[in-house]
C-alpha positions as CSV (number, residue, x, y, z in Angstrom):
1,M,6.6,-111.5,-3.3
2,S,9.7,-113.4,-2.1
3,F,9.6,-116.4,0.2
4,G,13.4,-116.4,0.8
5,I,14.2,-119.5,-1.2
6,S,14.6,-119.7,-5.0
7,V,13.2,-122.6,-7.2
8,G,16.9,-123.6,-7.8
9,E,17.6,-123.8,-4.1
10,S,14.5,-125.9,-3.6
11,I,15.5,-128.2,-6.3
12,A,19.0,-128.5,-5.0
13,A,17.6,-129.4,-1.5
14,E,15.3,-132.1,-3.0
15,H,18.3,-133.4,-4.9
16,Q,20.4,-133.7,-1.7
17,E,17.5,-135.4,0.1
18,L,17.1,-137.8,-2.7
19,L,20.8,-138.7,-2.6
20,F,20.6,-139.2,1.2
21,E,17.7,-141.6,0.8
22,L,19.4,-143.4,-2.0
23,N,22.6,-143.9,-0.1
24,G,20.6,-145.3,2.8
25,L,18.9,-147.8,0.5
26,Q,22.1,-148.8,-1.0
27,R,23.7,-149.5,2.4
28,A,20.6,-151.6,3.4
29,L,20.8,-153.6,0.1
30,D,24.6,-154.1,0.7
31,E,23.8,-155.5,4.1
32,I,21.2,-157.9,2.6
33,A,23.7,-159.0,-0.1
34,H,26.3,-159.9,2.5
35,L,23.9,-161.9,4.7
36,Q,25.4,-165.2,6.0
37,A,22.9,-168.0,6.4
38,D,23.0,-171.3,8.2
39,P,22.7,-174.2,5.7
40,Q,19.1,-174.9,6.7
41,Q,18.2,-171.2,5.9
42,E,20.2,-170.7,2.7
43,T,17.2,-171.0,0.4
44,E,15.2,-168.4,2.3
45,V,18.2,-166.0,2.5
46,N,18.9,-166.4,-1.2
47,A,15.2,-165.7,-1.9
48,V,15.8,-162.3,-0.3
49,K,19.2,-161.7,-1.8
50,V,18.1,-162.0,-5.5
51,P,15.5,-159.2,-5.6
52,A,17.8,-157.1,-3.3
53,L,20.7,-157.4,-5.8
54,T,18.4,-156.6,-8.8
55,T,17.2,-153.5,-6.9
56,H,20.8,-152.6,-6.1
57,H,21.7,-152.4,-9.7
58,R,18.7,-150.2,-10.6
59,L,19.7,-147.9,-7.7
60,D,23.3,-147.7,-9.1
61,D,21.9,-146.6,-12.4
62,L,19.8,-143.9,-10.7
63,A,22.7,-142.8,-8.7
64,G,24.7,-142.4,-11.9
65,K,22.0,-140.2,-13.4
66,L,21.8,-138.1,-10.3
67,R,25.6,-137.6,-10.3
68,R,25.3,-136.4,-13.9
69,Y,22.7,-133.9,-12.9
70,E,24.9,-132.8,-10.0
71,S,27.8,-132.1,-12.3
72,V,25.6,-130.0,-14.7
73,Q,24.2,-128.1,-11.7
74,I,27.7,-127.3,-10.5
75,M,28.8,-126.0,-13.9
76,A,25.7,-123.8,-14.1
77,A,26.4,-122.1,-10.8
């Protein structure tokens, strides 16, 4: 019984959705990293920037892993 979509196609679609979400998160974190603060708000803004920058580095690592998967997937096609 066929449902019209293969397991490989389903995984590829999930992969693309994950990349889309990852790119959106990276753009949001870039915005946070470039926030400009008034001097009286600098402490609060920096308190948000530090975890955002840490998260951004982890997302970059994940993006690299996903890109490696993508190149393997293309070679297998």
